[in-house]
N, C-alpha and C positions, 0 to 999 in steps of 0.2 A: 632684521630689527623688528621687534614687536611694537605695536602701536603705543602701548603705555610708556615706552622709553622716551617718546617725544614729549611726555609731560614733565620730564625732569627739569627742575630749577635748582641747580647745585648751590646757589646762594640762599635758597630758602627751603631747606630740607623738611621743615615742619609742614609747610604748605604742600609740598610734594607728597608727603606721607598721606595727607588728607585726600588728595586726588587719587593716589594709588589705592587707598582703601575703598573709595567709591567704585573704582574699576574692579577691584577684587570681588565685590558683591555680584558682579555680572559674570564672573568666570566660574566654571564648574570643574572640579578636579576629575569628574567622570568623563567630561567631553573634551577637555584640553588640559591634561595634567601638566604638561611642560610649561605652558604659558602661566598657569596658576602658580607653579613653584618658582618660575623665573620672577614673577611679580613680587612674590614674597621675599626673594633675595634682595630686591631693590627697596622694599620696605625696611629690611634690615639695614641697608646702606643709609637710609635717611636717619636711622638712629646712630650709626657709627660716626656720621658726619657731625652729629651733635654731641659726640663723646658719651653717648648713652650705651655703653658697651654691654651691660647685662641684658638690656632690652634687645640689642642687635643679636647677641648670641642666642637668646631665647627664641627669636623668630627663626634663626638658622637651625637651631636644634629641631624645631618643628618641621622645617623643610627636609632635614636629613632623614627623618622617620618616614617621609613620603616619597623619597627618590626611588624610581624604578630600578630594576636590576640592570637593564640595558643602559649604558652610559650615553648621555646626550648633552645638549647645550645647558639644560637645567643643572646638571652636575658641575659643568664648568663655571657657571655663574655662582653656584653655591661655594665652590672653592675660592673664587675671586673675592666674594664678600666676606667669607670667614677670614681670609687672609688680610683684607683691608681692615677689618675690625681689630685683628691682632696688631697690625702694623700701626694703626692710629693710637693704639694703647701702649705702643712702645715695645711690644713683644715680637722682636724681629725674627727670631728663630722659628717660632710657630707660624709667623706670617709667610716666611720663605717656603716652608713645607707645603702650605696651601697653594701658593703661587706656582710652585713647580708642578703640582698635580694639575692645576688649571692649564698650564702651558702644554704639558704632555698630552692631555686629553684633547684640548682644542686643536692641537696640531694633528692628532690622529683623526679628528673629525673634519679636517680641512677648513676649520673656522678661523680664517686669518685675523679677523677683527679681534676675537677673544684671545687668540695666540699672542697678538701684539699687546693687548691689554695686560696679559700675564707677564710678558717680557718687561713692559714698562714698569709694572709694580715690583718685579724682582730687582730692577735697577734702582728704584726708589729705596728699597730695603738694603741695598748693597753698599759696600765701600766704594769710593770714587773710581779706583782702577777697574773693578769689576763692572761698575755702573756704566763706564764708557763702552766696554765691550758689549754689554747687553743692549744699550741704546743703539749702538751701531748695528747690532743684529736686528733690532726692531725697525730701524730705518731701511735696511736692505729688504726686509720682508714687505714693508709698507710700499716702498717704491716699486717693487716687482709684482705686487698683488694685482689681480684682476678685479678685486672687490673694492669699489669706490669708498665704501664706508671704512675699510681697512686703511686706505690711503689717507683718510681723514685724521689718522694718528700722527701724521708727519709733523704738524706744528708742535704738538706736545713733545714728540721725540727729539726734534731739533732743540727745543727749549731745555729738556732734561739733559741731553748730551752736553750742551753748552754749560749748564750748571755743574756737571761733573768735571769738566775742564776747569771751571772757575774754582771749585773746591780743591783742586790739586794745585792751584796757583798758576795755571797755564792760561793767563788772561788774554793773550793775543789769540790763541786758539778759541777760547770762549767767545771773544768778540766776533770772530769770523762766523761761528755757528749761530750766534744770536742774530747777526745781520741776515743770515740765511733764513732763520725763523721769521724775522720781520718781513722779508720779501715774500715768503709763503703766506703769511697772514694778510699782507697787502693784497695779494692776488685773490684771496678768499673774501676780502672786504668785510672782515669780522672786526667790528670797531673795538669791542672790549679787549679782544686778544691783541689787536694792533697796539692799543694803549699799553698793555702789559709788556709786549715785545719791545716797545720803545724804552720803557722803564728799565728792562734788563740790559739793553745796550748802554744806557746812561750809567747804570750801576757798574758795569764793566769798565767804562771809561774812567770812572772815579778810581777804580782799582789800578788802572794804568796811569794815574795821576794826570789825566787829561781833564782837569777840573772844569775849565771854562766850557769845553764841549759838553760835558755832562750837565752843567747848569743850564745851558741853552735848551737841551732836550727836556729837562725836568720843568723848566719854566713854561715850555710849550704844553706839557701835560697839565700844569697848573691852570693854564688858560682853558684847556678842555674841561677841567673839573668845574671851573667857574661857570662856563657856558652851559654845562649839563646839570649843574647843582648836585654833583656827586663827589663829595670829598673823599680823598684817598690818603690814608695815613702814611702809606709807604712813600708817596711822593713828598709829603711834608718831612718825613724822616730823612730822606735823601738830601733834600734842600738844606735841612739842618746840618747834616754831615758836611756837605760841600761848603757851606758858608763858614762853618766852624774851621775847616781846613784853611780858609782864607782869612780867618780871624776877623770876620765881619759880624757885628753884634746882632744882625738880623737872625742869626742862627737860633737865638733863644725863642723867638716867635714861632719859628717853624717846628722846633722840638715841642713846644707847647701844643701846637695844633696836632702834631703826630701823636703825642701822648693821649690827648682827648679822644682821638679816633681809635687808636690801636689798643688802648686799655679796655675797649669793649670786646675785643677779639678773644674768645675763650681759649683758642689754641695757644695764642701768644701768652696769655695770662698763665697757662699751665706749663709752658715749655720755654718761655723767653722772659722770665721775671727780671733778670739782670738787665736785659735790653730795655725793657719798659721802664725800669727804675732809672736807667741812664738818661732816657728821654726826659723823664720828670725832673731830674736833677739839673740837666742842662737847660731846661726851660726857665729856670729861676734867674 
């Protein structure tokens, strides 16, 4: 892990870009070409996270011209970020090609962390059945790896595996894995990830028609939001759906809160227009 990776704030890619550019000024391609190129791939990622795809590809094009003949971690990270840029833009075929290159090279280099990164991205770009197999492959590698950073993928892999089961309609299996993910997050005492893991459990309970159990969890998350003054539109949306299923008028208020928060999300605005419009309509 390079020192600059610790500067990542995935919730604020613009601020992260600024930090990365400051570090870039202190790096020289003559003295540490690998770190210099790896950092540029992460600058590209700050753009793809903001859906600035042309800018991301431009940075990666520059990296490509400087990659040495002998393949190493910089090549892996180049493939990963090119793939992520394609994937976020909805170009799944192109993304998969890059993720496969990243996986094969990372495995050849015995870089478990990046091998798992590539596997988890392949799963994200795959259909549910294939995604299940890929996530299980990632879990096995992470659990057996001697690299502690590689083991750190387990929370995300459990989460993604559970969603793959969810997408297939296998809600009991999904719930079992989401509970496993929650236990792992609890052990790591990562508060934001624990919050999300609880939300996932509640969402699956709704799918299983265990409405009251789901409401109990979501109301608990609502209390956490109030205490930390950090509103979460997805909690509001779920409470709207849950109370709508019980035909309790309070659902309108929650859908209104949900729309106010989630309409600010660029990804949802671009990919879930019908979902946002439904929130808006049900809030009236």
